[in-house]
C-alpha positions in Angstrom: 95.1 108.0 99.9 98.3 106.1 100.9 98.0 106.8 104.5 94.3 105.4 104.6 95.6 102.7 102.3 98.5 101.9 104.8 96.0 101.6 107.6 93.6 99.3 106.1 96.6 96.8 104.8 97.9 96.8 108.6 94.4 95.7 110.1 93.6 93.4 107.7 97.2 91.7 108.3 96.8 92.0 111.7 94.4 89.0 111.3 96.1 86.9 108.1 98.3 87.4 105.7 97.3 89.4 102.6 97.9 88.4 98.8 98.5 90.7 96.2 95.4 90.9 94.6 93.3 91.9 97.9 95.6 95.2 97.0 93.7 96.3 94.3 90.3 95.9 96.6 91.5 97.7 99.1 92.9 100.6 96.5 89.0 100.8 95.0 87.5 101.2 98.4 90.0 103.9 99.7 90.3 105.8 96.3 86.6 104.5 95.3 87.6 104.6 91.6 88.2 101.3 89.5 91.0 103.1 87.1 94.7 102.1 87.1 94.0 99.9 90.1 96.8 97.3 89.1 99.4 100.3 88.3 98.1 101.7 92.0 98.7 99.1 93.8 101.9 98.1 92.8 102.7 101.2 93.4 101.8 101.3 97.1 103.1 97.9 97.4 106.8 98.4 96.3 106.5 101.6 98.4 105.1 100.0 101.7 107.8 96.9 101.2 110.4 99.9 100.5 109.3 101.4 103.8 109.7 98.0 105.5 105.8 98.4 106.7 105.1 94.9 105.3 107.2 91.7 104.3 106.2 90.0 100.8 106.5 86.1 100.6 105.1 83.2 99.3 102.2 81.0 101.1 103.0 76.9 100.6 100.4 74.3 103.0 103.1 72.8 104.1 105.1 75.9 105.2 103.0 78.8 105.5 104.5 82.1 104.8 107.8 82.3 104.0 109.2 85.8 103.3 111.5 86.4 100.2 115.2 86.4 101.0 115.9 89.5 99.4 116.5 93.3 100.7 113.6 95.5 100.8 114.5 97.3 97.6 115.4 94.0 95.7 111.8 92.7 96.9 110.1 96.4 95.7 111.5 95.9 92.7 110.2 92.2 92.1 106.9 93.2 92.5 107.0 96.3 90.5 108.6 94.2 87.3 105.8 91.6 88.1 103.1 94.3 87.5 104.8 95.7 85.1 104.6 92.5 83.3 100.9 91.7 84.3 100.0 95.2 82.8 101.3 94.2 79.2 100.1 91.0 78.8 96.5 91.9 80.3 96.6 90.1 83.3 94.4 90.7 86.4 96.1 89.2 89.4 94.3 86.4 91.1 95.1 84.6 94.4 98.8 84.0 94.6 99.8 86.2 91.7 102.7 88.5 92.8 103.4 87.9 96.2 101.7 87.6 99.6 102.4 90.1 102.6 102.3 89.6 106.2 104.1 92.2 109.0 107.2 92.6 109.9 108.4 90.3 112.8 109.2 92.6 116.3 112.6 92.7 116.3 112.6 94.0 120.0 110.3 91.5 121.3 111.9 88.4 123.8 
């Protein structure tokens, strides 16, 4: 399931930034289930961030995408904390909640 989700996420991120709530739809599409979407999406996002597959950040009209200035581990923990708070409070994520995702910048290009 994670590999299929990773592939779908990376393909989508090649075209545009991805907001966290979009990931829930991807999880539903990959698993065919609506059970525990928020939990599964949060766990997957945190894992992908820890692995450096995706970069979390904020999106503003003025600056575009701005990566969080935290380590991979700290960023993943922030996602887990925000998802846990949403689960606790019964909140469904919407546009802009938790974070946005971008692909890591290629550090080998000139």
